[in-house]
C-alpha angles and dihedrals in degrees: 000000000000119000141172131216125195117219118216092202103116120154127204091271093060095253114156138174120230116198133185134173140208117208130185136178095219130125096295132224122277121241088242092056099043097082090055106040094101093053118109113265093002110145104169124199115340117244117240092246099042108141101176129036116233131215097235091238104104101083091035089059093045091050090051093050093048090050090050087057089049090244136125136237126205133180136203118191141166127189109253094015106063137235139286120205117195122196120190123187125187117223139159131225091236093051091048091050092048091052091047090054091050091051104039091160089066119072112235125200120196117194114220 
């Protein structure tokens, strides 16, 4: 499930925070693994139904991209119930408008 949350935290300079989440109902991530899941090549405990091994790079790459955007990523997970990843990125209306002007071939939508 992919969702989006609007943040009402706007300062006088037009800065806003855009958040979205990804939620699954899979096996979940153990409390022992959670502190390490964004480390390169970390794979954690295998789920009982795992069919393909991974490389342990997916969440490491996502974490790096979110940091490049000066955002944050958090995760909540429970064994047997699944995981929810939340990504929040700060942006400003003026920065969004500037980027839209640079890329006129891409449609930009600015929430007010």
